[in-house]
Biopython code that builds the backbone (N, CA, C, O; Angstrom):
import numpy as np
from Bio.PDB.StructureBuilder import StructureBuilder

atoms = [
    (1, "MET", "N", (23.486, -6.366, -3.424)),
    (1, "MET", "CA", (22.319, -7.020, -3.965)),
    (1, "MET", "C", (22.693, -8.383, -4.546)),
    (1, "MET", "O", (21.944, -9.350, -4.414)),
    (2, "MET", "N", (23.864, -8.447, -5.192)),
    (2, "MET", "CA", (24.305, -9.697, -5.793)),
    (2, "MET", "C", (24.567, -10.744, -4.705)),
    (2, "MET", "O", (24.268, -11.925, -4.883)),
    (3, "ARG", "N", (25.126, -10.297, -3.581)),
    (3, "ARG", "CA", (25.382, -11.233, -2.478)),
    (3, "ARG", "C", (24.078, -11.809, -1.942)),
    (3, "ARG", "O", (23.987, -12.997, -1.632)),
    (4, "LEU", "N", (23.068, -10.943, -1.838)),
    (4, "LEU", "CA", (21.770, -11.391, -1.345)),
    (4, "LEU", "C", (21.177, -12.430, -2.282)),
    (4, "LEU", "O", (20.682, -13.465, -1.835)),
    (5, "ALA", "N", (21.225, -12.161, -3.570)),
    (5, "ALA", "CA", (20.681, -13.104, -4.546)),
    (5, "ALA", "C", (21.429, -14.430, -4.481)),
    (5, "ALA", "O", (20.812, -15.495, -4.525)),
    (6, "PHE", "N", (22.746, -14.372, -4.376)),
    (6, "PHE", "CA", (23.544, -15.592, -4.284)),
    (6, "PHE", "C", (23.199, -16.370, -3.019)),
    (6, "PHE", "O", (23.047, -17.591, -3.055)),
    (7, "ALA", "N", (23.075, -15.660, -1.908)),
    (7, "ALA", "CA", (22.746, -16.321, -0.646)),
    (7, "ALA", "C", (21.376, -16.980, -0.707)),
    (7, "ALA", "O", (21.184, -18.082, -0.193)),
    (8, "LEU", "N", (20.428, -16.302, -1.334)),
    (8, "LEU", "CA", (19.082, -16.866, -1.442)),
    (8, "LEU", "C", (19.059, -18.097, -2.339)),
    (8, "LEU", "O", (18.289, -19.026, -2.096)),
    (9, "LEU", "N", (19.879, -18.113, -3.354)),
    (9, "LEU", "CA", (19.942, -19.278, -4.231)),
    (9, "LEU", "C", (20.711, -20.428, -3.589)),
    (9, "LEU", "O", (20.409, -21.596, -3.834)),
    (10, "LEU", "N", (21.692, -20.099, -2.778)),
    (10, "LEU", "CA", (22.523, -21.122, -2.154)),
    (10, "LEU", "C", (21.879, -21.716, -0.901)),
    (10, "LEU", "O", (22.144, -22.871, -0.568)),
    (11, "ALA", "N", (21.056, -20.965, -0.216)),
    (11, "ALA", "CA", (20.467, -21.404, 1.050)),
    (11, "ALA", "C", (19.751, -22.748, 0.957)),
    (11, "ALA", "O", (19.974, -23.596, 1.821)),
    (12, "PRO", "N", (18.912, -22.984, -0.034)),
    (12, "PRO", "CA", (18.229, -24.283, -0.088)),
    (12, "PRO", "C", (19.184, -25.459, -0.251)),
    (12, "PRO", "O", (18.909, -26.555, 0.237)),
    (13, "LEU", "N", (20.287, -25.241, -0.924)),
    (13, "LEU", "CA", (21.248, -26.321, -1.110)),
    (13, "LEU", "C", (21.953, -26.679, 0.191)),
    (13, "LEU", "O", (22.279, -27.843, 0.426)),
    (14, "LEU", "N", (22.185, -25.692, 1.026)),
    (14, "LEU", "CA", (22.896, -25.924, 2.275)),
    (14, "LEU", "C", (21.982, -26.388, 3.403)),
    (14, "LEU", "O", (22.436, -27.050, 4.337)),
    (15, "ALA", "N", (20.730, -26.055, 3.324)),
    (15, "ALA", "CA", (19.810, -26.356, 4.419)),
    (15, "ALA", "C", (19.553, -27.847, 4.555)),
    (15, "ALA", "O", (19.523, -28.368, 5.670)),
    (16, "GLY", "N", (19.373, -28.525, 3.464)),
    (16, "GLY", "CA", (19.133, -29.958, 3.521)),
    (16, "GLY", "C", (17.714, -30.320, 3.906)),
    (16, "GLY", "O", (17.320, -31.478, 3.769)),
    (17, "CYS", "N", (16.954, -29.384, 4.374)),
    (17, "CYS", "CA", (15.570, -29.656, 4.726)),
    (17, "CYS", "C", (14.750, -28.400, 4.502)),
    (17, "CYS", "O", (15.295, -27.324, 4.257)),
    (18, "GLY", "N", (13.472, -28.540, 4.584)),
    (18, "GLY", "CA", (12.597, -27.398, 4.356)),
    (18, "GLY", "C", (11.972, -27.498, 2.980)),
    (18, "GLY", "O", (12.382, -28.300, 2.141)),
    (19, "SER", "N", (10.993, -26.684, 2.777)),
    (19, "SER", "CA", (10.282, -26.737, 1.507)),
    (19, "SER", "C", (10.576, -25.492, 0.681)),
    (19, "SER", "O", (11.043, -24.478, 1.199)),
    (20, "ALA", "N", (10.295, -25.589, -0.601)),
    (20, "ALA", "CA", (10.486, -24.443, -1.486)),
    (20, "ALA", "C", (9.564, -23.298, -1.073)),
    (20, "ALA", "O", (9.919, -22.131, -1.236)),
    (21, "GLY", "N", (8.395, -23.618, -0.546)),
    (21, "GLY", "CA", (7.458, -22.589, -0.102)),
    (21, "GLY", "C", (8.037, -21.716, 0.997)),
    (21, "GLY", "O", (7.800, -20.509, 1.035)),
    (22, "TYR", "N", (8.790, -22.330, 1.882)),
    (22, "TYR", "CA", (9.423, -21.588, 2.970)),
    (22, "TYR", "C", (10.383, -20.546, 2.407)),
    (22, "TYR", "O", (10.371, -19.390, 2.828)),
    (23, "TYR", "N", (11.204, -20.957, 1.463)),
    (23, "TYR", "CA", (12.174, -20.041, 0.875)),
    (23, "TYR", "C", (11.484, -18.993, 0.009)),
    (23, "TYR", "O", (11.897, -17.833, -0.005)),
    (24, "TRP", "N", (10.448, -19.386, -0.704)),
    (24, "TRP", "CA", (9.707, -18.445, -1.534)),
    (24, "TRP", "C", (9.083, -17.352, -0.664)),
    (24, "TRP", "O", (9.074, -16.183, -1.050)),
    (25, "GLN", "N", (8.567, -17.721, 0.495)),
    (25, "GLN", "CA", (7.985, -16.745, 1.411)),
    (25, "GLN", "C", (9.052, -15.743, 1.855)),
    (25, "GLN", "O", (8.789, -14.542, 1.921)),
    (26, "GLY", "N", (10.240, -16.229, 2.154)),
    (26, "GLY", "CA", (11.331, -15.340, 2.547)),
    (26, "GLY", "C", (11.735, -14.389, 1.440)),
    (26, "GLY", "O", (11.984, -13.209, 1.687)),
    (27, "ILE", "N", (11.800, -14.895, 0.227)),
    (27, "ILE", "CA", (12.154, -14.061, -0.922)),
    (27, "ILE", "C", (11.091, -12.992, -1.144)),
    (27, "ILE", "O", (11.413, -11.825, -1.370)),
    (28, "ARG", "N", (9.835, -13.392, -1.078)),
    (28, "ARG", "CA", (8.745, -12.425, -1.269)),
    (28, "ARG", "C", (8.788, -11.339, -0.196)),
    (28, "ARG", "O", (8.605, -10.159, -0.493)),
    (29, "GLY", "N", (9.028, -11.739, 1.035)),
    (29, "GLY", "CA", (9.095, -10.764, 2.126)),
    (29, "GLY", "C", (10.228, -9.772, 1.935)),
    (29, "GLY", "O", (10.056, -8.574, 2.160)),
    (30, "GLU", "N", (11.379, -10.267, 1.521)),
    (30, "GLU", "CA", (12.524, -9.386, 1.276)),
    (30, "GLU", "C", (12.236, -8.424, 0.127)),
    (30, "GLU", "O", (12.579, -7.245, 0.204)),
    (31, "MET", "N", (11.614, -8.916, -0.924)),
    (31, "MET", "CA", (11.283, -8.061, -2.061)),
    (31, "MET", "C", (10.269, -6.987, -1.664)),
    (31, "MET", "O", (10.349, -5.855, -2.140)),
    (32, "GLU", "N", (9.327, -7.332, -0.806)),
    (32, "GLU", "CA", (8.341, -6.350, -0.344)),
    (32, "GLU", "C", (9.023, -5.231, 0.438)),
    (32, "GLU", "O", (8.690, -4.058, 0.274)),
    (33, "ILE", "N", (9.968, -5.597, 1.279)),
    (33, "ILE", "CA", (10.712, -4.593, 2.045)),
    (33, "ILE", "C", (11.472, -3.671, 1.104)),
    (33, "ILE", "O", (11.454, -2.451, 1.272)),
    (34, "LEU", "N", (12.142, -4.255, 0.111)),
    (34, "LEU", "CA", (12.913, -3.449, -0.832)),
    (34, "LEU", "C", (12.022, -2.535, -1.667)),
    (34, "LEU", "O", (12.408, -1.407, -1.972)),
    (35, "GLU", "N", (10.839, -3.008, -2.038)),
    (35, "GLU", "CA", (9.918, -2.198, -2.835)),
    (35, "GLU", "C", (9.354, -1.023, -2.045)),
    (35, "GLU", "O", (9.078, 0.030, -2.620)),
    (36, "ARG", "N", (9.181, -1.187, -0.745)),
    (36, "ARG", "CA", (8.586, -0.136, 0.088)),
    (36, "ARG", "C", (9.615, 0.863, 0.611)),
    (36, "ARG", "O", (9.245, 1.883, 1.193)),
    (37, "ALA", "N", (10.884, 0.584, 0.413)),
    (37, "ALA", "CA", (11.942, 1.446, 0.943)),
    (37, "ALA", "C", (11.861, 2.845, 0.341)),
    (37, "ALA", "O", (11.576, 3.013, -0.845)),
    (38, "GLU", "N", (12.114, 3.836, 1.177)),
    (38, "GLU", "CA", (12.128, 5.228, 0.745)),
    (38, "GLU", "C", (13.453, 5.849, 1.172)),
    (38, "GLU", "O", (13.978, 5.512, 2.233)),
    (39, "PRO", "N", (13.997, 6.746, 0.365)),
    (39, "PRO", "CA", (15.225, 7.435, 0.759)),
    (39, "PRO", "C", (14.997, 8.253, 2.038)),
    (39, "PRO", "O", (13.934, 8.849, 2.218)),
    (40, "ILE", "N", (15.982, 8.275, 2.902)),
    (40, "ILE", "CA", (15.854, 8.985, 4.175)),
    (40, "ILE", "C", (15.499, 10.456, 3.974)),
    (40, "ILE", "O", (14.627, 10.955, 4.686)),
    (41, "PRO", "N", (16.130, 11.183, 3.039)),
    (41, "PRO", "CA", (15.751, 12.599, 2.875)),
    (41, "PRO", "C", (14.269, 12.794, 2.536)),
    (41, "PRO", "O", (13.665, 13.781, 2.958)),
    (42, "VAL", "N", (13.688, 11.878, 1.789)),
    (42, "VAL", "CA", (12.263, 11.974, 1.454)),
    (42, "VAL", "C", (11.417, 11.792, 2.710)),
    (42, "VAL", "O", (10.445, 12.519, 2.918)),
    (43, "VAL", "N", (11.780, 10.836, 3.535)),
    (43, "VAL", "CA", (11.035, 10.592, 4.768)),
    (43, "VAL", "C", (11.158, 11.796, 5.697)),
    (43, "VAL", "O", (10.176, 12.202, 6.318)),
    (44, "VAL", "N", (12.354, 12.367, 5.795)),
    (44, "VAL", "CA", (12.553, 13.544, 6.650)),
    (44, "VAL", "C", (11.647, 14.688, 6.203)),
    (44, "VAL", "O", (11.079, 15.392, 7.037)),
    (45, "GLN", "N", (11.513, 14.873, 4.909)),
    (45, "GLN", "CA", (10.691, 15.975, 4.395)),
    (45, "GLN", "C", (9.199, 15.727, 4.559)),
    (45, "GLN", "O", (8.431, 16.681, 4.692)),
    (46, "THR", "N", (8.773, 14.476, 4.553)),
    (46, "THR", "CA", (7.338, 14.190, 4.537)),
    (46, "THR", "C", (6.761, 13.747, 5.874)),
    (46, "THR", "O", (5.541, 13.741, 6.032)),
    (47, "THR", "N", (7.589, 13.378, 6.835)),
    (47, "THR", "CA", (7.062, 12.854, 8.097)),
    (47, "THR", "C", (6.551, 13.972, 9.005)),
    (47, "THR", "O", (7.072, 15.088, 9.006)),
    (48, "GLN", "N", (5.532, 13.644, 9.765)),
    (48, "GLN", "CA", (4.996, 14.554, 10.776)),
    (48, "GLN", "C", (5.529, 14.192, 12.164)),
    (48, "GLN", "O", (5.334, 14.939, 13.123)),
    (49, "ASP", "N", (6.194, 13.058, 12.265)),
    (49, "ASP", "CA", (6.731, 12.556, 13.530)),
    (49, "ASP", "C", (8.050, 13.277, 13.829)),
    (49, "ASP", "O", (9.069, 13.009, 13.192)),
    (50, "THR", "N", (8.021, 14.189, 14.799)),
    (50, "THR", "CA", (9.211, 14.996, 15.090)),
    (50, "THR", "C", (10.354, 14.162, 15.656)),
    (50, "THR", "O", (11.519, 14.441, 15.374)),
    (51, "ALA", "N", (10.036, 13.147, 16.448)),
    (51, "ALA", "CA", (11.089, 12.297, 17.012)),
    (51, "ALA", "C", (11.786, 11.512, 15.900)),
    (51, "ALA", "O", (13.014, 11.419, 15.876)),
    (52, "LEU", "N", (11.007, 10.953, 14.988)),
    (52, "LEU", "CA", (11.582, 10.216, 13.859)),
    (52, "LEU", "C", (12.418, 11.145, 12.994)),
    (52, "LEU", "O", (13.514, 10.785, 12.564)),
    (53, "LYS", "N", (11.906, 12.321, 12.745)),
    (53, "LYS", "CA", (12.622, 13.292, 11.918)),
    (53, "LYS", "C", (13.973, 13.635, 12.540)),
    (53, "LYS", "O", (14.981, 13.696, 11.837)),
    (54, "ALA", "N", (13.999, 13.859, 13.847)),
    (54, "ALA", "CA", (15.249, 14.186, 14.537)),
    (54, "ALA", "C", (16.244, 13.032, 14.449)),
    (54, "ALA", "O", (17.434, 13.255, 14.227)),
    (55, "LYS", "N", (15.765, 11.806, 14.622)),
    (55, "LYS", "CA", (16.652, 10.641, 14.544)),
    (55, "LYS", "C", (17.227, 10.470, 13.146)),
    (55, "LYS", "O", (18.411, 10.173, 12.989)),
    (56, "LEU", "N", (16.396, 10.658, 12.138)),
    (56, "LEU", "CA", (16.866, 10.506, 10.764)),
    (56, "LEU", "C", (17.844, 11.614, 10.381)),
    (56, "LEU", "O", (18.824, 11.361, 9.682)),
    (57, "GLU", "N", (17.584, 12.831, 10.834)),
    (57, "GLU", "CA", (18.515, 13.931, 10.564)),
    (57, "GLU", "C", (19.856, 13.667, 11.233)),
    (57, "GLU", "O", (20.903, 13.968, 10.660)),
    (58, "ARG", "N", (19.836, 13.114, 12.427)),
    (58, "ARG", "CA", (21.067, 12.770, 13.135)),
    (58, "ARG", "C", (21.811, 11.662, 12.385)),
    (58, "ARG", "O", (23.040, 11.676, 12.308)),
    (59, "ALA", "N", (21.066, 10.711, 11.837)),
    (59, "ALA", "CA", (21.691, 9.613, 11.093)),
    (59, "ALA", "C", (22.341, 10.110, 9.803)),
    (59, "ALA", "O", (23.351, 9.557, 9.367)),
    (60, "MET", "N", (21.772, 11.146, 9.191)),
    (60, "MET", "CA", (22.334, 11.682, 7.949)),
    (60, "MET", "C", (23.549, 12.572, 8.198)),
    (60, "MET", "O", (24.351, 12.798, 7.292)),
    (61, "ALA", "N", (23.686, 13.075, 9.426)),
    (61, "ALA", "CA", (24.781, 14.009, 9.729)),
    (61, "ALA", "C", (26.132, 13.329, 9.748)),
    (61, "ALA", "O", (27.148, 13.980, 9.988)),
]
sb = StructureBuilder()
sb.init_structure("model")
sb.init_model(0)
sb.init_chain("A")
sb.init_seg("    ")
for serial, (resi, resn, name, xyz) in enumerate(atoms, 1):
    if name == "N":
        sb.init_residue(resn, " ", resi, " ")
    sb.init_atom(name, np.array(xyz, "f"), 0.0, 1.0, " ", f" {name:<3s}", serial, name[0])
structure = sb.get_structure()
């Protein structure tokens, strides 16, 4: 997580172009993904999709 934060803070300095809005949109999108994340065991227990369940169980093995 610390690497991600550092990379996000350093990116505008290295890019040399672009707007703050562009980077803010990327940060917001990443935060949305992190907020919606669910632990794999929870998804395995709650999903009705048998193919997804099988893939996730295989990934946990």
